[in-house]
VMD Tcl script that draws the C-alpha trace (Angstrom):
set ca {
  {-33.44 21.78 21.11}
  {-34.03 18.81 22.98}
  {-31.14 18.88 25.41}
  {-30.82 15.02 24.87}
  {-30.35 15.69 21.13}
  {-28.23 18.51 21.22}
  {-25.80 16.56 24.00}
  {-25.72 13.59 21.44}
  {-24.80 15.59 18.49}
  {-22.00 17.41 20.40}
  {-20.84 14.05 21.67}
  {-21.26 12.49 17.93}
  {-19.03 15.25 16.42}
  {-16.38 15.29 19.10}
  {-16.26 11.56 19.03}
  {-15.68 11.89 15.11}
  {-13.36 14.63 15.43}
  {-10.97 12.26 18.12}
  {-11.34 9.55 15.55}
  {-9.93 11.28 12.21}
  {-7.49 12.88 14.31}
  {-6.28 9.40 15.56}
  {-6.21 8.02 12.36}
  {-4.53 10.71 10.70}
  {-1.64 10.64 13.16}
  {-1.24 7.00 13.05}
  {-1.12 7.01 9.15}
  {1.51 9.33 9.23}
  {3.29 6.96 11.74}
  {2.90 4.16 9.35}
  {3.93 5.98 6.29}
  {7.26 7.34 7.96}
  {7.95 3.70 9.11}
  {7.35 2.28 5.65}
  {9.66 4.80 4.21}
  {12.40 4.26 6.80}
  {12.26 0.33 6.03}
  {11.39 0.69 2.36}
  {8.30 -1.81 2.62}
  {4.65 -0.86 1.76}
  {2.67 1.09 4.43}
  {0.65 -1.02 6.29}
  {-1.42 -0.98 9.70}
  {0.21 -3.51 12.17}
  {-2.18 -5.02 14.64}
  {-1.23 -2.69 17.43}
  {-2.38 0.14 15.22}
  {-5.57 -1.44 14.20}
  {-6.39 -2.00 17.56}
  {-5.54 1.28 18.79}
  {-7.93 2.73 15.98}
  {-10.54 0.34 17.23}
  {-10.54 1.61 20.60}
  {-11.24 4.95 19.79}
  {-13.69 3.99 17.64}
  {-15.62 2.11 20.58}
  {-14.95 5.10 22.73}
  {-16.26 7.38 19.70}
  {-19.74 5.45 19.85}
  {-20.29 5.78 23.00}
  {-19.39 9.06 23.53}
  {-22.67 10.52 22.28}
  {-24.75 8.68 24.79}
  {-22.68 10.31 27.77}
  {-22.75 13.78 26.23}
  {-26.85 13.16 25.97}
  {-26.84 11.98 29.47}
  {-24.47 14.87 30.61}
  {-26.52 17.61 28.78}
  {-29.94 16.00 29.60}
  {-28.73 16.08 33.46}
  {-27.65 19.76 33.23}
  {-30.59 21.24 31.70}
}
mol new
graphics top color blue
foreach p $ca { graphics top sphere $p radius 0.5 }
foreach p [lrange $ca 0 end-1] q [lrange $ca 1 end] { graphics top cylinder $p $q radius 0.2 }
display resetview
């Protein structure tokens, strides 16, 4: 397989894993806070910004991995 494509696929997989893990962790915190204060579970602005930052990183990650795999081959 082309090293550039292989790196992009590995980067996409890692980026997806990071985003899903971050979402699940934040959702747990939100649910815990909602239960403690007896309010509906909603993400606050800082949590949405944190997810947005992880999403941006996850979108750039495949490009970096593709370049890295290409340079190492």
